[in-house]
N, C-alpha and C positions, 0 to 999 in steps of 0.2 A: 707388402701387398698393395697393388694398385687396382682401382676399379676398371681402368681401361682394358685390362686383359680378361675381364669376366663377361660371360654371356648374360647380360642383364635382362634381356627380354625373356630368355628361357627361365631365369631365376624368378621373374615375376609370375610366369605361368605356373611354375612348380609351387611357388608360395601360395598362390590363390587356390591351387588344387589341394594343398594341405589344409587350408581353412575349410573348404567345402567338404572334404572327407571327414574332418573333425565333427562337423555338424551332423553328418549322416551317421557316423559312429555313435554319437551321443543319442540322437533322436530315434533311430530305428529300434524297434522292440524285438526284432528277429536276431537272436544272438549270433547265429552262424553268419548271417549276412553282415552284421556289425564287425565280426572278427575278420571277414574277408576284405571289407572296406579298410579296416585298420592295416591289413597286409599291403593293400594298394597304397595307402598313405605312406607306409614305410618305404616303398619304392620311390615315391616322390621325395622323401627326405634323403634317401641315398642319392638321388639325382641332384639335390641341392648340395650335398657334401661334395659330390664329384665336380660340380660347377665351381664351388669355392676352392676346391683342391687345385685348380689350374693355377692359382696364385699361392697356395700353401700346400705343397705336396704331402705334408704329414696327414692331411685330411683324407688322402686315398686309403690309408690304413683304417681310419675310422669308418669310411664308407663301406669297406669290406666287412668289418665287424658288424656294422648296423644292418647290412643286408642279411647276415647270418642270424643275428639275434632278433631284429625287429620284423623282418619280412619272412623269415622261415620258422625259427624256433617258437617265438611267442605266439603267432597265429596257430601253429601246430598244437601247442599246449592248450590254447583256448578251445580249438575245435575238438580236441580229444576229451576235455573235461566237460564241455557243453553236452557231448554225447552221453556223459555219465550223469548229467543232471536234467536240465530241461532246455528245450529249443527256444522258448519265448520268454522274454524278460517279464518279470512281475511288474504290475502297474507302478509307475514312478510316483513320487510325491507331488510332482507338478504335471498337469495334463499336457498333451502333445501341442495343442495350439499355443497355450501360454508359454510352454517351454521354448517353442520356436521364436516367439517374440523376445523372450529373455536372451536367447542366443544371439539374435540379430542386434539387440541393444548392446550386448557385450562386445560384439565384433566392431560395431561402429564406434563405440566409446573408446575401446582400446586402440584402434587405428588413429583416432583423433588425438588421444593422449600421447601416444608414442611419437607422432609426427610433430605435435606442438611443443612437447617437452623433451625433445631429443637431446638438447644441450645438457640436461640434468642426467639423462640415462646413459649417454655415450661419452667416453672419456676423450676421444681424439677426433679430429676432423674426418679421418677415414671412416670411422664408425658412424658418422653423422651423414654420410652420403646416402642418396636415395635408395640404393639397392640394399644397404645394411639397415637403413631405417625401416624399410618395408619388411625385411626379414625379422627384425625385432618386433614389429607389430604382429606379425604372424606367430612368432614364438609366444608372445604374451597372450594372444587369443587362444592358441592351442592349450597353453597351461591353464588358463582360466576355465575353458570348456571342460578340460579334464577334471579340475577341481569341482566344477559345477556338477559333473556326473557323479563324482564320489559323494557329494553332499546330498544330492536329490534323488538318487536311484536306490531303490530298496533291494534290488537283485544283487547278490554278492558277486556274481560273475561280471555284471555290468560295472560294478564298482572297481573290479580289477582292470577292466578295459579303460575306465576313467583314469586309473593310476598310470596306465601305459601312455595315455595321451598327455598326462601331466609330465611324464618323463620326456616325451618328445618335445614339449615346449621348453623344458630346461635345456635340452641339448641344442635346439635351434638358437636359443638365446646365447649360448656359448659361442656359436659361430658368428653371431652378430656383434658381440661385445669384446671378443678377443680373437678376431679373424686371422691375425698374422702370426700368432704364437704356435710353435710346434706342440707345446704342452696342452693346447686346446684339445687336440686329438687324443692325447693320452688320458686326459681327464674324462673325455667323453666315453672312451672305451671302458675306463675303470668304473663308471657310474651306470652302466647298463644294468637293468633290474630284472633280467630274464630269469635268474635263479629265484628271486623273490616272487615273481609271477608264478613260477612253477610250484613253489611251496604253498602259496596262497590258494591256488586252484586245487592242489592236493588236499588241503584242509577242507575247502569248500565241498569237494566231492565226498569226503568222509562224513561231513555234517549232513549232507543231503541223504546219503545212504542210511544214516542213523535216524534222522528226524524227518526226512521227506520234504525239506524246504531249503531254499537259498535266500529266504527273506531275512534281511539283516535286522529288521525290527523284531521278528520272532526269535532270532538268534539271541538278541539281547535279553528277551524275556526268559529264554531257556537258561542263559547264563545266570540270570538273577535267581 
């Protein structure tokens, strides 16, 4: 794989769009809107896979699978089960303003870290080029924002959305750290969590019908 054959400007635009949509998905409390923005982000990720697939045709298969699982099935499951629970996210552990500051600090810190320490993170000169370096920074940002959502959101549905973001970050990092290997696409397809998302949402809907809450803190108390 060579960088010269890649649409680097388009990749930069798509990468920044993934970061922006990640922040919106995490910070908005309207669960339906959050799910729809996640679906839009999935389309950006599909676009990134198609861009990189111009030099690694195996990624075309992954792009098709990602479109089905990330842009179609996962948002459909989220919207379906949000309709069975509640439309608005429960108040998170960190307020909106403070959470935005944390998200901004995470983005700046991760971009600086990945760009300054790329020699430790990437194994080959190809993976250290600007386009892959930026994509790796985006991957790390999406992963950390997903983990941040999982740790700081009380709403179980929002926690599942955070898990979806976390998975997106892992998949983008695969493209950055092993861009030329056909096995990258196979591993990406094999690690889609759409079934896990469906099962988690199914359980959450059952808990809501039984106890009238999606609050993970209250769920722990009920379990105790």
